[in-house]
Steps between C-alpha positions, in 0.01 A plus 500: 500500500637835400608735771383851546830616360467296192150650442630857531781447251263344241266785548785748446616328195167500329455865575846580342420297189163674454675835530766420256244387241316829516804724478723303244255474187546243228828321455579699188447821697157598340175528691279366201546302179468714181180454301490390126272759315474297175328214688167701523527625136539146367198383702284778367589437148428132537166565657406736215599258228283232684204755503537574130535129404171430710314774331594381158401138580167610637431697173578206291280265720233769517513697181280802443239549227627512154467802272182517325321249719193701543401535138403232247612218724338200653598531872484170691558488885636213703152422616377449154308827458506640147469850371535681167696811543389794299634848541584438874183339597459128590181340367425142642481290178306168471745325262830552308319508160294794614828675620664449165192653325533811709859550418628642149663252271845435583508651852364229716724375774455310839642657803534304832471707825440473854163598641644775725679666210178578334274545819472878440448503133181632371235232412242480236192279454533144384528448133519203264294246297345237718592161412793608263796291501775551761770393255517520123703269294834634361510544131750216469244262665214573272358182321312607187501148343510142601174507699337150567132447567457148611163314566431224756245213501256711696516797254723695734766725336839575609670799323868508525737789407854384468800593302587139424648559155624132479156346562218479244644764271800297424283189458251678264799644284673166473159330408419753217860482375480125463159532343344271773120508572395678805270350768122540496243481776127431503316726749152583591375841641139474600313312226756585234774271375834637355832365365791704610786479267771726344396800721134497403168366629267326254147436580371142426121542419292264697310370191836385357685395819538124446603505145736788532672360816558168302626681199769695705595202732341652808206271548651308801618815674343619814440879484663720759259737660611857499364851574404754233785728632765238427336413164502875403880500518506319168420663172174387357528276198257365230246231629606139437234351271477300180664684207264588221594603148216673297392297200671189604435221252400728215714523182776738464491811287566466125873524415618378835855350491402245765566121436219304322213398744568771745198680636454788758608370835740229368803453728818485292804361659801655326818304533856639439809337375626425849200320634319797667142581444258782552126477500280762310120529468381614151272802559215616290728721301722208414787605721691306757411593857771340737367249751704445820534161668275641791231609274498184272286272733259804573461540114414137477211594747374760273532534130747215452230240492331675203812540291635136505837372616832644490692513167885478483658702239850621399606872514509499115129398486390803680750742370239701324280549802525806722534478877213661685560816708340343796516151667206248490461533882529802730859631491522522886439118558803293601680361202542157659321315782635622834690273739416452859646695802786323684379272781520636858481861385252785545329656202610865474475774259836669448528881400788564270448766252843421316371153373208442259160636613641592836315242715580126509360188658764336724517225766700631801622232752572743794180719514261388782155640470290554811205265560250790553522857381736678268841653616783690347874444565766753418864416536675668803565874454340469162195676322396631179422817328250428206261673260197297388454443127150458360455446127865624432449833670676572834311666788601836649543364837778269621460256789775444765511155631656451835621193688163420629350471144290804528478718198488887554397734219757778428392793275737539198403852426679661798844428669377236731710254317821694559423572856468117561843468352415366162506603133284434201755235389418296814139449406417175325195417305285197587154379376215648702365146619821456694435798726161348583684228693634772755334678783459875416648756755434879536634738228847625572475873415655816637159651597398173675827497705443867603158434661488627856791754466428868569833582320657261255705501178304555177520283214736732335736529800355832624330546831130445517316628798160366402376281782286178459231386708563192718818311591602196304 
């Protein structure tokens, strides 16, 4: 244990040490370490750089409104709200097609914004055409040809718009190039019976049904039940009935160059040097009217029985006879008996204006027709812009077909076509009956799109302040 003396000495030592520390300063003789002034400057610069970079990053992630966003633009917010911006005012718009119609040609753009960015912008009344399309097909996706209309066993129709250039078109072109006979189909619509062949429909009169069907090789075929709308897609042809030559069985006019024993209505089979043959009927003027293989048995049902059998002659024996300007049978009949559609295929009418009469009967293996009701199928993102033709004359209204298969009339007199992003060259012509397969939507016009606006662009691009009653 420390003594009292030891404690006093320890206390004295501690007091001296403390006193020495106060009066001696630092070992180097200075009271304080010198400061470094550049340290604060560097810190400030670093902080400023970070603030600038942060501001730039925020600007990139949250851009402001682009120049011209508030005029002739379709403004879309992140919550799906859509407005057409006209001269600083935002008009709620029902669909994109209406927005296009309210913007002058070539100026339409879509602007994506946040709702808070346009929260204080002036608002107008709702504008637009109810039930107009929300998306219109691009000009490159328009399908002006290659339409299919297929019919099922229950008379339902499936209309298909596709750009399948390697499908029926290639098949038809190859068949025609080879000279092959196309298919035929016996159909009935109501009480009427028709033969569909070579792009036409030919009525078979009920009074002559049995004999005519035997003559053309269709007596065992079961007719396919179709609707009038499907049947009207085909050009009407002459009725299929026995061929009659006026004056059959009577003597020829004096001076005729026909072989001896020939009378009006005689069938002359003219053979050539290579073994080929062609049938002709001698008409009442003593001329040779061509008789096709398809019409030959139908002639036998008609005047052929009165004129005797066929007579084979050489080309030299009839060299003095003129060929008639018309055939013995209607010119729009098939030249040969049509074949049957391929098995396991659906009967379809194919629209292709580049080949023959423009419509063709084909059997398609991939088209499935609904059991009940009609439907229209358009390839994804596709559509059509067509003008109906009736009697060779084109209508003054085009129809824009969207992906849902609805046809919307578009006036051609104004600039509606250009506002929708198309030109006259984009319009294809189709026969009027094809449009009857499609549901019809409202007309796409500038005036219709402006309904409900108190202030909207006029059709000539100037401001129109004329209000309209009611909101679309």
